[in-house]
C-alpha positions, 0 to 999 in steps of 0.5 A: 500501529501509529507512527509518529513522523515529525514534520519534515523536509524529507520524503515521508517515504524514506522515513522507516518505523524504527521498530521494525524497519519498515518504511510506513508506505509498505506498512500503509500497503500491507493494510491494504493488501486485505481489500485487494485480497477480498476482491474489493477496490481500495477507494479514497476512504479506505485509503485516507483511513490507512495512511492517516493510521500510519502516519498519525496525522492526516493529509490536511495536517500534512502527515502525508500527501495523496502522491504518498497514498498512490504509492501505498496503494501500489505498494499493496498491489506489489504485495498482492502480486508477490503473495499470489503472483506464482499461483496466478502464473500456475492457474493462468498457464498463459502469459496473456491470461496472467496479464489479465489477471494483473490488470484487475488488481 
């Protein structure tokens, strides 16, 4: 899904996809989530691809910043915890073990 975002002084994180009401950083986080689910590292190439896809342009074109990309990565981590957090708690049984699991994410 490409989201055309015109250049603006408004923070890109505040702009939303008008069709779904979802902020672009959340959309990017959703694109990155399968990497975390597969136990893979979110590298710069994956991050750049997701951000460029969602924002319809590259960082060099000014469509997004690497700070935005870092926030999209954090969003992917939060989505992962929302999806698997309860199962992680059940499996770990103890808060220290849950923390160890979360450090790996």
